[in-house]
TIFITI-270225 format. One line per 3 residues: their letters; for each residue x, y, z of N, C-alpha, C, CB. Coordinates in steps of 0.2 Angstrom, whole numbers, plus 5000, padded with zeros to 4 digits. Each point is the difference from the previous one (the first is absolute). Glycine has a CB too. Example, Ala and Ser with C-alpha at 12.3 -4.5 7.8 and 13.67 -1.06 7.14 Angstrom:
<pts>
AS = 5066/4972/5039/4996/5006/5000/5004/5006/5000/4991/4994/5006 ~ 5007/5011/4990/5004/5006/5001/4996/5005/5003/5006/4997/4990
</pts>
This chain:
<pts>
XXX = 4946/4904/5151/4999/5005/4994/5003/4998/4994/4999/5009/5009 ~ 4997/4990/4986/5003/4998/4994/5003/5006/4996/4991/4991/4999 ~ 5016/5007/4999/5004/5005/4997/5000/4999/4992/5007/5002/5011
XXX = 4991/5003/4985/5001/4999/4993/5005/5005/4998/4988/4997/4999 ~ 5017/5001/4998/5006/5004/4999/4999/5003/4992/5008/4994/5008 ~ 4992/5012/4992/5000/5003/4993/5006/5004/4999/4988/5001/5001
XXX = 5016/4996/4994/5007/5003/4999/5000/5005/4994/5005/4990/5005 ~ 5000/5013/4994/5000/5005/4994/5000/4996/4994/5007/5008/5007 ~ 4989/4995/4988/4999/4997/4994/4999/5006/4995/4996/4989/5004
XXX = 5004/5009/4989/4999/5005/4995/4993/5002/5000/5010/4996/4993 ~ 4989/5011/5007/4993/5002/4999/4997/4999/4993/5002/5009/5009 ~ 4992/4988/4991/4997/4999/4993/4996/5006/4998/5000/4987/5002
XXX = 5003/5016/4993/4996/5006/4998/4995/4999/4995/5010/5006/5002 ~ 4984/4996/5000/4994/4998/4995/4995/5006/5000/5002/4988/5002 ~ 4996/5014/4993/4995/5006/4999/4993/4997/5001/5008/5007/4993
XXX = 4989/4995/5013/4994/4997/5002/4995/5006/5002/5005/4989/5003 ~ 4989/5010/4996/4995/5005/5001/4995/4998/5005/5002/5005/4989 ~ 4995/5000/5014/4994/4999/5004/5001/5002/5007/4997/4991/4992
XXX = 4997/5010/5012/5000/5001/5007/4996/4995/5003/5002/5012/4999 ~ 4998/4988/5008/4996/4995/5003/4994/5004/5003/5009/4992/5002 ~ 4986/5004/5000/4994/5003/5003/5001/5002/5007/4993/4993/4992
XXX = 5003/5012/5010/5000/5002/5007/5007/5001/5003/4990/4994/5001 ~ 5015/5010/4995/5006/5001/5003/5000/5008/5003/5006/4992/4992 ~ 5000/5011/5009/5000/5007/5001/5001/5002/5007/4992/5001/4991
XXX = 5007/5005/5010/5001/5004/5006/4995/4998/5005/5005/5009/4994 ~ 4996/4985/5010/4995/4998/5004/5001/5002/5007/4999/4990/4993 ~ 4995/5011/5011/5000/5002/5007/4997/4996/5005/5000/5011/4995
XXX = 4998/4983/5002/4996/4995/5004/5004/4993/5001/4989/5006/4997 ~ 5018/4995/5003/5003/4993/5000/5003/4999/5007/5003/5001/4988 ~ 4997/5003/5016/5003/4999/5007/4997/4994/5003/5002/5012/5001
XXX = 4992/4986/4998/4997/4994/5003/5004/4994/4998/4989/5006/5001 ~ 5014/4994/4993/5003/4994/4997/5007/4998/5003/4994/5002/4990 ~ 5009/5003/5013/5007/4999/5002/5002/5005/5006/5003/4996/4988
XXX = 5003/5002/5015/5002/5004/5005/5005/5005/4998/4999/4991/5008 ~ 5005/5013/4996/5005/5005/4998/5006/4997/4997/4996/5007/5009 ~ 5007/4997/4986/5005/4998/4997/5007/5001/5004/4994/5003/4989
XXX = 5010/4991/5011/5006/5001/5004/5006/4998/4996/4993/4997/5010 ~ 5012/5006/4991/5006/4998/4996/5006/4999/5005/4997/5007/4990 ~ 5006/4987/5010/5005/4998/5005/5006/4999/4997/4991/4996/5008
XXX = 5015/5006/4995/5006/4998/4997/5004/4995/5005/5001/5012/4995 ~ 5002/4983/5002/5004/4995/5004/5007/5000/4998/4989/4993/5001 ~ 5015/5008/5004/5007/4999/4999/5004/5005/4996/4997/4988/5001
XXX = 5009/5011/4998/5004/5005/4996/5005/4996/4995/4999/5008/5010 ~ 5002/4986/4991/5004/4996/4995/4998/4999/4993/5005/4995/5010 ~ 4998/5007/4985/4998/4999/4993/5003/4993/4998/4999/5012/4998
XXX = 5006/4985/5005/5003/4994/4998/4996/4994/4999/5010/5005/5005 ~ 4985/4994/5000/4996/4995/5000/4993/5002/4999/5007/4994/5008 ~ 4990/5003/4986/4993/5002/4998/4995/4999/5005/5004/4997/4989
XXX = 4997/4999/5017/4995/4999/5005/5001/5006/5005/5000/4987/4998 ~ 5005/5017/5002/5001/5005/5004/4999/5007/4996/5007/4993/5008 ~ 4992/5012/4996/5000/5007/4997/4994/5001/4996/5012/5000/5000
XXX = 4983/4996/5001/4994/5001/4995/4995/5005/5003/5001/4988/4997 ~ 4995/5015/4998/4996/5005/5002/4993/4998/4998/5008/5009/4997 ~ 4987/4991/5008/4994/4997/5000/4994/5005/4998/5004/4992/5009
XXX = 4992/5007/4987/4994/5004/4998/4994/4996/5001/5007/5006/4992 ~ 4988/4996/5012/4994/4997/5002/4995/5000/4994/5002/5003/5012 ~ 4995/4991/4987/4995/4999/4995/4993/5002/5003/5007/4991/4995
XXX = 4989/5013/5002/4993/5001/5002/4995/4996/4995/5004/5012/5005 ~ 4991/4987/4998/4994/4997/4996/4995/5005/4998/5002/4989/5007 ~ 4999/5013/4987/4995/5005/4997/4996/4997/4995/5008/5009/5003
XXX = 4985/4991/4997/4996/4997/4996/5001/4993/4999/4999/5011/4994 ~ 5003/4985/5012/5001/4993/5000/5006/4998/4996/4988/4998/5002 ~ 5017/5007/4998/5006/4998/4996/5006/5003/5004/4994/5000/4989
XXX = 5012/4997/5010/5006/5003/5004/5003/5006/4996/5002/4988/5004 ~ 4999/5017/5000/5002/5006/4997/5006/5003/5004/4989/5003/4995 ~ 5016/5000/5002/5005/5004/5004/5000/5007/4998/5007/4989/5000
XXX = 4996/5015/5004/5000/5007/4999/5006/5002/4996/4994/5002/5011 ~ 5006/5001/4983/5006/5002/4997/5004/5005/5004/4993/4999/4989 ~ 5005/5005/5015/5004/5004/5004/5004/4995/5005/4992/5009/5000
XXX = 5005/4986/5002/5004/4995/5004/5005/4996/4996/4991/4999/5008 ~ 5008/5000/4986/5004/4996/4995/5006/5004/4999/4990/4994/4995 ~ 5009/5013/5003/5005/5004/4999/5005/5001/5006/4993/5006/4991
XXX = 5004/4995/5014/5004/5001/5006/5004/4994/5002/4991/5007/5005 ~ 5006/4987/4993/5004/4993/5001/5006/5000/4995/4990/4995/5005 ~ 5009/5007/4989/5005/4998/4995/5005/5006/4999/4991/4993/4994
XXX = 5007/5013/5008/5004/5006/4999/4998/5004/4993/5009/4993/5006 ~ 4986/5005/4991/4998/5004/4994/4996/5006/5003/4999/4990/4993 ~ 5000/5015/5003/4996/5006/5001/4993/4999/4998/5011/5007/4999
XXX = 4984/4995/5005/4993/5000/4998/4997/5006/5001/5000/4988/5002 ~ 4996/5015/4994/4996/5006/5001/4994/5001/4996/5011/5005/5003 ~ 4984/4998/5000/4994/5002/4996/5003/5005/4995/4992/4998/5009
XXX = 5006/5001/4985/5001/5005/4994/4994/5005/4999/5008/4991/4995 ~ 4994/5014/5002/4995/5006/4999/4993/4997/4997/5010/5008/5000 ~ 4991/4987/4996/4994/4998/4996/4996/4995/5004/5006/5002/4990
XXX = 4996/4997/5016/4996/4995/5005/5002/4993/5000/4991/5008/4998 ~ 5014/4991/4997/5003/4993/5000/5006/4999/5005/4997/4999/4988 ~ 5005/4995/5014/5005/4999/5004/5006/4997/4997/4992/4998/5009
XXX = 5014/5006/4991/5006/4998/4997/5005/4996/5005/4998/5010/4992 ~ 5006/4986/5005/5005/4996/5003/5006/5000/4996/4992/4993/5006 ~ 5014/5008/4997/5006/5000/4996/5006/5003/5004/4994/5001/4990
XXX = 5012/5000/5007/5005/5003/5003/5000/5008/4999/5007/4989/4999 ~ 4996/5013/4996/5000/5007/4998/4994/5002/4995/5013/5000/5003 ~ 4984/4995/4995/4994/5001/4996/4995/4995/5001/5007/5006/4991
XXX = 4987/4995/5007/4994/4995/5001/5000/4995/4995/4993/5009/5006 ~ 5010/4985/4996/5000/4994/4995/4993/4997/5000/5012/4998/5002 ~ 4985/5001/5004/4994/4997/5001/4995/5005/5001/5005/4989/5004
XXX = 4989/5011/4993/4995/5005/5001/4993/4996/5001/5006/5009/4994 ~ 4991/4992/5012/4994/4997/5002/4994/5005/5000/5007/4991/5006 ~ 4987/5007/4991/4994/5004/5001/4995/4997/5004/5002/5004/4989
XXX = 4995/5000/5015/4995/4998/5005/4994/4996/4996/5003/5009/5008 ~ 4996/4985/4994/4994/4996/4996/5002/4997/4994/4993/5008/5005 ~ 5014/4993/4993/5002/4997/4994/5004/4993/5001/5001/5012/4995
XXX = 4998/4983/5001/5004/4994/5000/5006/5001/4996/4990/4993/5003 ~ 5010/5012/4992/5005/5001/4996/5006/5004/5003/4992/5000/4990 ~ 5014/4999/5009/5006/5003/5003/5004/5002/4994/4999/4994/5011
XXX = 5003/5013/4989/5005/5002/4996/5007/4998/5002/4993/5010/4996 ~ 5011/4986/5001/5006/4998/5002/5005/5002/4994/4996/4990/5007 ~ 5008/5015/4995/5005/5003/4995/4997/5001/4993/5009/4994/5006
XXX = 4985/5009/4994/4997/5002/4994/4995/4994/4997/5009/5008/4998 ~ 4992/4986/5005/4996/4994/4997/4994/4999/5005/5010/4995/4994 ~ 4986/5000/5005/4994/4999/5004/5001/4993/5003/4993/5008/4993
XXX = 5006/4991/5013/4999/4994/5003/4993/4999/5003/5013/4999/5003 ~ 4985/4995/4999/4994/4999/5003/5000/4997/5006/4995/5000/4989 ~ 5003/5002/5016/5000/4997/5007/4993/4996/5000/5007/5009/5006
XXX = 4993/4986/4999/4995/4995/5001/4994/5004/5003/5008/4990/5001 ~ 4993/5016/5001/4994/5004/5003/5002/5007/5000/4997/4991/5008 ~ 4998/5013/4994/5001/5008/4999/5004/5002/5006/4989/5001/4993
XXX = 5014/5005/5006/5003/5004/5005/4995/5003/5004/5010/5002/4993 ~ 4991/4998/5014/4995/5003/5004/5003/5006/5004/4993/4989/5001 ~ 5003/5017/4999/5003/5005/5005/4996/5000/5006/5003/5007/4990
XXX = 5000/4994/5016/4997/5000/5006/5004/5004/5005/4994/4989/4998 ~ 5003/5016/5005/5004/5004/5005/5006/5003/4997/4995/4993/5009 ~ 5005/5009/4985/5006/5003/4996/5005/4995/4999/4997/5011/5005
XXX = 5002/4983/4995/5005/4994/4998/4997/4997/4994/5004/4999/5012 ~ 5001/4998/4984/4998/4996/4994/5002/4993/5002/5001/5010/4992 ~ 4994/4986/5007/5001/4993/5001/4999/4996/4993/4995/5001/5012
XXX = 5010/4993/4988/4999/4996/4994/5000/4993/5002/5007/5008/4993 ~ 4990/4987/5003/5000/4993/5002/5007/4997/5001/4989/5000/4993 ~ 5011/4996/5012/5006/4997/5001/5002/4995/4994/4998/5000/5012
XXX = 4997/4997/4985/5002/4996/4994/5003/5003/4994/4991/4993/5005 ~ 5009/5014/4995/5003/5004/4995/5007/5002/5001/4989/5004/4998 ~ 5013/4994/5008/5007/5003/5002/5006/4997/4995/4996/5001/5012
XXX = 5003/4992/4987/5005/4997/4996/5001/5003/4993/4998/4989/5006 ~ 4996/5012/4991/5000/5003/4993/5003/5007/5000/4990/4993/4997 ~ 5008/5011/5008/5002/5007/5000/5007/5001/5003/4988/5002/5002
XXX = 5014/4994/5003/5007/5002/5003/5004/4993/5001/4994/5009/5006 ~ 5005/4986/4991/5003/4994/5000/5007/5000/4997/4990/4994/5000 ~ 5012/5011/4996/5006/5000/4997/5005/5005/5004/4995/4997/4989
XXX = 5002/5006/5015/5005/5005/5004/5000/4999/5008/4997/5008/4991 ~ 4999/4987/5011/5000/4999/5007/4999/4992/5001/4995/5011/5003 ~ 5007/4987/5003/5000/4993/5003/4995/5000/5005/5011/4997/4996
XXX = 4984/4999/5004/4995/5001/5006/4996/4993/5000/4998/5012/4999 ~ 4999/4987/5007/4996/4994/5001/4993/5002/5003/5011/4993/5002 ~ 4984/5003/4995/4993/5002/5003/4998/4995/5005/4997/5005/4989
XXX = 5002/4997/5017/4997/4996/5005/4993/5001/5001/5011/5000/5006 ~ 4986/4997/4999/4993/5000/5001/4998/5007/5002/5000/4988/5004 ~ 5004/5016/5000/4997/5006/5002/5005/5006/4998/4995/4994/5009
XXX = 5011/5004/4988/5005/5005/4999/5004/4999/4993/5001/5001/5012 ~ 5002/5004/4985/5005/4999/4995/5007/5002/5003/4991/5002/4991 ~ 5013/4993/5008/5007/5001/5003/5005/5002/4994/4998/4992/5010
XXX = 5005/5014/4990/5004/5002/4995/5007/4999/5003/4993/5009/4995 ~ 5012/4988/5001/5006/4998/5002/5006/5004/4996/4996/4988/5002 ~ 5009/5013/5001/5006/5004/4997/5002/4997/4993/5004/5004/5012
XXX = 4997/5000/4984/5003/4998/4993/5007/4999/5001/4991/5005/4993 ~ 5012/4989/5004/5007/5000/4999/5003/5005/4996/4999/4988/5001 ~ 5007/5015/5001/5004/5005/4997/5003/4997/4993/5002/5006/5011
XXX = 4996/4997/4984/5002/4997/4993/5007/5003/4999/4988/4999/4996 ~ 5015/4997/4999/5007/5003/4997/4999/5006/4996/5004/4988/5000 ~ 5001/5016/5000/5000/5006/4996/4998/4999/4993/5008/5005/5008
XXX = 4987/4998/4989/4998/4999/4994/5003/5006/4995/4990/4995/5004 ~ 5013/5010/4999/5003/5005/4995/5006/4997/4997/4997/5009/5007 ~ 5004/4992/4986/5005/4997/4996/5007/5000/5003/4993/5002/4990
XXX = 5009/5004/5013/5007/5001/5002/5001/4999/5007/5001/5008/4991 ~ 4995/4990/5013/5001/4998/5007/4998/5006/5005/5009/4992/4996 ~ 4989/5007/5010/4997/5005/5004/5005/5005/5003/4991/4993/5002
XXX = 5015/5005/4998/5006/5004/5003/5003/5005/4995/5002/4991/5008 ~ 4996/5008/4986/5003/5005/4995/4997/5006/4999/5004/4990/4994 ~ 4999/5015/5004/4997/5006/4998/4996/5000/4994/5009/5006/5006
XXX = 4986/4999/4993/4997/5001/4994/5005/5004/4996/4988/5000/5005 ~ 5012/4999/4988/5005/5004/4996/4997/5001/4993/5010/4996/5007 ~ 4992/5009/4990/4998/5001/4993/5003/4996/4995/4998/5012/5003
XXX = 4999/4987/4991/5002/4995/4995/5007/5003/4997/4988/4997/4997 ~ 5017/4998/5003/5006/5002/4998/5005/5003/5005/4995/5002/4989 ~ 5002/5002/5016/5004/5003/5005/5006/5003/4998/4996/4991/5007
XXX = 5003/5013/4987/5005/5004/4997/4999/5008/5002/5002/4991/4991 ~ 5004/5012/5008/4999/5007/5001/4997/5004/4994/5010/4999/5007 ~ 4987/5006/4994/4996/5004/4995/5005/5003/4995/4991/5002/5007
XXX = 5007/4998/4987/5004/5003/4995/5002/5008/5002/4995/4992/4991 ~ 5010/5010/5006/5003/5007/5002/4995/5005/4998/5011/4996/4998 ~ 4984/5003/4997/4995/5005/4998/4994/4999/5004/5006/5002/4989
XXX = 4993/4994/5016/4994/4998/5004/5000/5004/5006/4999/4989/4995 ~ 4996/5015/5006/4999/5004/5006/4999/4996/5006/4996/5010/4994 ~ 5005/4992/5012/4999/4996/5006/4992/4999/5001/5010/5005/5006
XXX = 4986/5000/4992/4993/4999/5001/4997/4995/4995/4999/5012/5003 ~ 5004/4988/4991/4998/4994/4995/5002/4994/5003/5001/5008/4990 ~ 5005/4991/5012/5002/4994/5003/4996/4997/5006/5012/5003/4996
XXX = 4986/5002/5008/4996/4998/5006/4993/4998/4998/5007/5007/5007 ~ 4991/4995/4987/4993/4998/4997/4995/5005/5001/5003/4989/5003 ~ 4999/5017/4999/4996/5006/5001/4996/5002/4993/5007/5004/5010
XXX = 4997/4995/4985/4997/5002/4993/4996/4994/4997/5009/5008/4998 ~ 4990/4986/5005/4996/4995/4998/4993/5002/5000/5008/4991/5004 ~ 4988/5009/4990/4993/5002/5000/4996/4996/5006/5001/5003/4988
XXX = 5000/4991/5013/4996/4996/5005/5002/5003/5007/5000/4990/4992 ~ 5006/5011/5009/5002/5002/5007/4998/5007/5001/5009/4993/5000 ~ 4991/5011/4994/4998/5007/5001/4993/5001/5002/5009/5003/4991
XXX = 4987/4993/5005/4993/5000/5002/4998/4997/5007/4998/4998/4988 ~ 5006/4997/5014/4998/4997/5006/5002/5005/5006/5003/4988/4995 ~ 5002/5016/5004/5002/5004/5005/4995/5006/5001/5012/4997/4997
XXX = 4984/5004/4998/4995/5005/5001/4995/4999/5005/5001/5003/4988 ~ 4999/4990/5014/4995/4998/5005/5003/5000/5007/4994/4994/4991 ~ 5012/5008/5010/5003/4999/5006/4996/5003/5006/5011/5001/4994
XXX = 4988/4996/5011/4996/5002/5006/4992/4999/4999/5009/5008/5001 ~ 4989/4989/4993/4993/4998/5000/4999/4995/5005/4999/5003/4988 ~ 4995/4997/5016/4999/4995/5005/4999/4993/4998/4995/5010/5006
XXX = 5007/4986/4998/4999/4993/4999/4993/4998/5003/5013/4997/5000 ~ 4983/4999/4997/4994/4997/5002/4999/4993/4998/4995/5011/5000 ~ 5005/4984/5005/4999/4993/4998/4994/4999/4996/5006/4997/5011
XXX = 4994/4999/4983/4995/4999/4996/4996/5006/4997/4999/4990/5007 ~ 5004/5015/4992/4997/5006/4998/4997/4999/4993/5008/5007/5006 ~ 4988/4998/4992/4997/5000/4993/5004/5003/4995/4989/5000/5005
XXX = 5008/5002/4989/5004/5003/4995/5003/5007/5003/4993/4995/4991 ~ 5013/5007/5007/5003/5006/5003/4996/5006/4998/5011/4995/4999 ~ 4986/5006/4995/4996/5006/4998/4994/5000/5005/5005/4999/4988
XXX = 4993/4996/5015/4994/5000/5004/5002/5001/5007/4994/4993/4992 ~ 5012/5004/5011/5001/5000/5007/5006/5005/5001/4996/4988/5001 ~ 5009/5013/4995/5005/5004/5001/5005/4997/5005/4993/5010/4999
XXX = 5007/4983/5001/5005/4996/5004/5002/4994/4996/4994/5003/5011 ~ 5011/4994/4991/5003/4994/4997/5001/4994/5006/5006/5008/4991 ~ 4994/4986/5007/5004/4995/5003/5005/4998/4995/4990/4996/5007
XXX = 5014/4999/4995/5006/4998/4997/4999/4999/4992/5005/4996/5011 ~ 4990/5000/4988/4999/4997/4993/4996/5005/4996/5001/4988/5004 ~ 4994/5016/4999/4997/5005/4996/5004/5005/4998/4990/4998/5007
XXX = 5016/5004/4997/5005/5005/4998/5004/4997/4994/5001/5004/5012 ~ 5001/4990/4988/5004/4998/4994/4996/4999/4994/5007/4994/5008 ~ 4986/5004/4993/4996/4999/4995/4998/5007/4996/4995/4989/5006
XXX = 5004/5016/4999/4998/5006/4997/5006/5003/4996/4992/5002/5010 ~ 5014/4998/4993/5006/5002/4996/5001/4997/4994/5005/5003/5011 ~ 4995/4990/4989/5002/4996/4994/4994/5001/4994/5006/4992/5007
XXX = 4988/5009/4996/4995/5001/4995/5000/5006/4996/4993/4994/5007 ~ 5011/5011/4995/5001/5006/4997/5005/4999/4994/4998/5007/5010 ~ 5006/4987/4990/5004/4999/4995/4998/4994/4996/5009/5004/5007
XXX = 4984/4995/4993/4997/4995/4996/5002/4992/5002/4999/5009/4991 ~ 5003/4990/5016/5001/4994/5002/4994/4998/5005/5013/5001/4999 ~ 4982/4995/4999/4994/4999/5004/5002/4994/5005/4993/5003/4990
XXX = 5008/5000/5016/5002/4995/5006/4993/4999/5004/5012/5005/5001 ~ 4988/4989/5001/4994/4998/5005/5000/5004/5006/5000/4988/4995 ~ 4995/5011/5009/4998/5005/5006/5005/4998/5006/4988/5001/4996
XXX = 5014/4993/5005/5003/4998/5006/5007/4997/4998/4989/4998/5006 ~ 5016/5003/4999/5007/4998/4999/5001/4993/4998/5003/5009/5008 ~ 4993/4986/4995/5000/4993/4999/4999/4999/4993/4996/4997/5011
XXX = 4999/5006/4985/4999/4999/4993/5005/5004/4996/4988/4999/5003 ~ 5014/5007/4999/5005/5003/4996/5007/4996/5000/4995/5011/5003 ~ 5006/4985/5002/5006/4996/5000/5000/4994/4995/5001/5003/5012
XXX = 4993/4996/4985/5000/4994/4995/5001/5003/4993/4992/4995/5007 ~ 5010/5011/4992/5001/5003/4994/5007/5002/4999/4988/5005/5000 ~ 5014/4998/4995/5007/5002/4999/5005/4994/4999/4997/5011/5006
XXX = 5010/4991/4994/5005/4996/4999/5004/5000/5007/5001/5001/4987 ~ 5001/4993/5015/5004/5000/5006/5007/5003/5000/4994/4989/5002 ~ 5008/5014/5003/5006/5004/5001/5003/4998/5007/4996/5010/4992
XXX = 5011/4989/5008/5003/4999/5006/5002/5006/5003/5004/4990/4996 ~ 4997/5010/5011/5001/5006/5004/5007/5004/4998/4993/4995/5009 ~ 5011/5001/4988/5006/5004/4998/5000/5002/4992/5006/4993/5009
XXX = 4988/5007/4988/5000/5002/4993/4994/5004/4999/5005/4989/4997 ~ 4994/5016/5008/4994/5004/4999/5001/5006/4996/4997/4997/5011 ~ 4997/5005/4986/5000/5006/4996/4995/5005/5003/5004/4994/4990
XXX = 4996/5012/5008/4995/5005/5003/4994/4998/4997/5008/5009/5000 ~ 4986/4991/5004/4994/4998/4997/4998/4993/5002/5001/5009/4991 ~ 5004/4987/5011/4998/4993/5002/4995/5000/5006/5011/4996/4995
XXX = 4984/4999/5005/4996/5000/5006/5004/4995/5005/4989/5002/4993 ~ 5011/5000/5013/5003/4995/5005/4995/4997/5005/5010/5008/5000 ~ 4990/4986/5000/4995/4996/5004/5003/4997/5007/4993/4998/4989
XXX = 5003/5003/5016/5003/4998/5007/4994/4996/5003/5008/5010/5001 ~ 4994/4985/5004/4995/4998/5004/5000/5004/5007/5002/4988/4995 ~ 4993/5011/5008/4999/5003/5007/5000/4995/5005/4993/5009/4995
XXX = 5013/4991/5009/5001/4994/5005/4995/4999/5005/5012/5002/4998 ~ 4987/4992/5004/4995/4999/5005/5001/4992/5002/4992/5009/4996 ~ 5007/4990/5011/5001/4993/5002/4994/4995/4997/5006/5004/5010
XXX = 4988/4999/4989/4995/4996/4998/4997/5000/4993/4997/5001/5012 ~ 5008/5002/4984/4998/5000/4993/5006/4999/4995/4991/5008/5003 ~ 5008/4991/4991/5005/4998/4996/5005/5006/4998/4992/4991/4995
XXX = 5014/5007/5005/5005/5006/4999/5002/4999/4992/5004/5000/5012 ~ 4992/4996/4984/5002/5000/4993/4995/5003/4996/5005/4989/5003 ~ 4990/5015/5000/4994/5003/4997/5001/5007/4999/4993/4991/5004
XXX = 5006/5012/4990/5001/5007/4999/4996/5004/5005/5003/4998/4988 ~ 4999/5007/5015/4996/5004/5005/5001/5008/4999/5000/4990/5008 ~ 5006/5011/4988/5001/5008/4999/5004/5001/4994/5000/5001/5012
XXX = 4999/5004/4985/5003/5002/4993/5002/5007/5000/4993/4992/4994 ~ 5013/5010/5003/5003/5006/4999/5003/5001/4993/5001/5001/5013 ~ 5001/5005/4986/5003/5001/4993/5007/5002/5001/4989/5004/4995
XXX = 5016/4993/5002/5007/5001/5001/5002/5007/4996/5002/4987/5001 ~ 5001/5017/5003/5002/5006/4998/5008/5001/4997/4991/5004/5008 ~ 5012/4990/4993/5008/5000/4999/5003/5002/5006/4998/5003/4989
XXX = 5009/4995/5011/5004/5002/5006/4998/4998/5007/5003/5010/4993 ~ 4994/4984/5007/4998/4997/5006/4994/5003/5004/5011/4997/5001 ~ 4984/5006/4995/4994/5003/5003/4994/4998/4996/5007/5010/5003
XXX = 4987/4990/5001/4994/4999/4997/4995/5005/5002/5002/4988/4999 ~ 4993/5013/4997/4994/5004/5002/4994/4996/5000/5005/5010/4995 ~ 4991/4991/5011/4995/4995/5001/4995/5004/5005/5007/4990/4998
XXX = 4987/5007/5002/4995/5002/5004/4999/4996/5006/4994/5005/4991 ~ 5007/4997/5015/5001/4996/5006/4997/5004/5006/5010/4994/4995 ~ 4988/5003/5010/4998/5003/5006/5005/5002/5005/4990/4994/4999
XXX = 5016/5003/5000/5006/5001/5004/5007/4999/4996/4993/4996/5010 ~ 5012/5007/4992/5001/5004/5006/4996/5007/5000/5011/4995/5002 ~ 4988/5007/4992/4995/5006/4999/4994/4998/4997/5010/5007/4998
XXX = 4985/4997/5002/4993/4998/4998/4999/5003/4993/4996/5000/5012 ~ 5005/4996/4983/4998/5002/4993/5006/4998/4995/4994/5010/5005 ~ 5006/4994/4990/5005/4998/4994/5006/5003/5003/4992/5001/4991
XXX = 5014/4995/5009/5006/5002/5003/5006/4996/4996/4994/5002/5011 ~ 5012/5001/4990/5006/4997/4997/5003/4996/5006/5001/5009/4991 ~ 5001/4985/5007/5004/4996/5005/5006/4997/4998/4989/4998/5005
XXX = 5017/5002/4998/5006/4997/4999/4998/4992/5001/5008/5010/5002 ~ 4994/4986/4993/4998/4993/5001/5006/4995/5002/4991/5002/4992 ~ 5015/5001/5008/5006/4996/5002/5001/5000/5008/5006/5003/4989
XXX = 4988/4995/5014/5000/4999/5007/4997/4993/5001/4998/5012/5002 ~ 5004/4985/5004/4998/4993/5002/4993/4998/4999/5009/5001/5008 ~ 4986/5003/4994/4993/4999/4999/4998/4998/4992/4998/5007/5011
XXX = 5004/4998/4985/4999/4999/4993/5004/4995/4997/4997/5012/4999 ~ 5009/4987/5003/5004/4994/4997/4997/4994/5001/5010/5007/5001 ~ 4987/4992/5006/4998/4994/5002/4993/4998/4997/5007/5001/5010
XXX = 4989/5004/4989/4993/4999/4998/4999/5001/4992/4996/5004/5011 ~ 5009/4997/4986/5000/5001/4992/4999/4993/4997/5007/5009/5000 ~ 4988/4990/4996/4998/4994/4996/5003/5000/4993/4990/4999/5007
XXX = 5009/5007/4989/5002/5000/4993/4998/5007/4998/5000/4987/4998 ~ 5003/5015/4996/4998/5006/4996/4997/4998/4994/5009/5007/5005 ~ 4987/4997/4992/4997/4999/4993/5001/5006/4996/4991/4992/5005
XXX = 5011/5007/4989/5001/5005/4995/4995/5000/4995/5012/4999/5001 ~ 4986/5008/4997/4994/5001/4995/5003/5004/4994/4991/4999/5009 ~ 5006/5001/4986/5002/5004/4994/4996/5007/5001/5002/4990/4992
X = 5001/5015/5010/4997/5007/5001/5001/5005/4994/5002/4998/5012
</pts>
C-alpha cells in the first residue's frame, strides 16, 4: 500500500468562486462504496506510527471522499449541522463552513476552494480527500493511504503565553486602587463593556449560531463580536480571525476589556491555534459564551490550571 504523507503546512487563503456540476444531497451513491468505518489504533502519542486514528475513504462519483463527521471525531474538533443547512467545524465556533453541493468553503470568513463539491448523504457531509491538506493541513498531521486517512497525534508545543503557563493572570501594574476608588469600580463592574456583557448572562450557547437578534443565542466569538460592535469595534465573526486584530498583551499585564484567546487541547490537532475567546473583566475573571461548565454566557475565574495552560495571548483594542 503506497503511503503518501501529508504534513501540516500553511493554508493558502484564496478567494475563489463557483460550484461543481451534479453535487448536492445525493441518495443514489450507496452503489459506489461500502459503509463508513472509523478505527482507532493504540494509545501512545510519543510515536507518530502509534496512536493514530483511521478514517475510511469512500468512492463517491468516482472520487475519494471522507465524512466530515468522521474527520471531526478523529481530530477532536466539533462538527454540526447549522440552522441554515450548512455544516460547521471548529472548537467553540464554526471556523470552517461547508455547503451541500458547494466547492467553496468559508474558512474564518475567507473563501477556499476544494477540488470537488461537498456531498450530503444519509445526514453526513463528505468532502474530497484531496482537499484535506488545504483545509486542515495547518492544524493536523495525517497520511493518505489507498483506502484510509490516518491522523497522527500532534506534538505538544511549548507554551506560547508571554509569561509562562504556570503563572497567574494579573492586571496591569498590579497596584492597589486609589483611596477614592470603590470596590465595584476596581473589579470592573462599572466598565461600559463589562456592564453590557453582563446583561447577557445566561443567554444560551449555540455552536455556529447566526446573528443574536435573529437567534437569541451566542457562541464564543459571536458574543465578543456583538459586544465590541456596540462600541464601534468591528470584530470578525470567528475567534481565529479576531485574534489577528488588536495589540498583543501578556497575561501579567491585562486590562478590563482585553480579549483573551485560548487553544482547545486535543491529541490530534494543533495546540497553537485559537479555538476560544473571552473578555477580561479584571481581578482574574473573564466573561464568555461557552457550553461548559454552564451552558451560555458566564463568568469564569481563569487562574486555574486549564486556563493557564491553554492561554495563547491577549489582544487590546481601543474602546
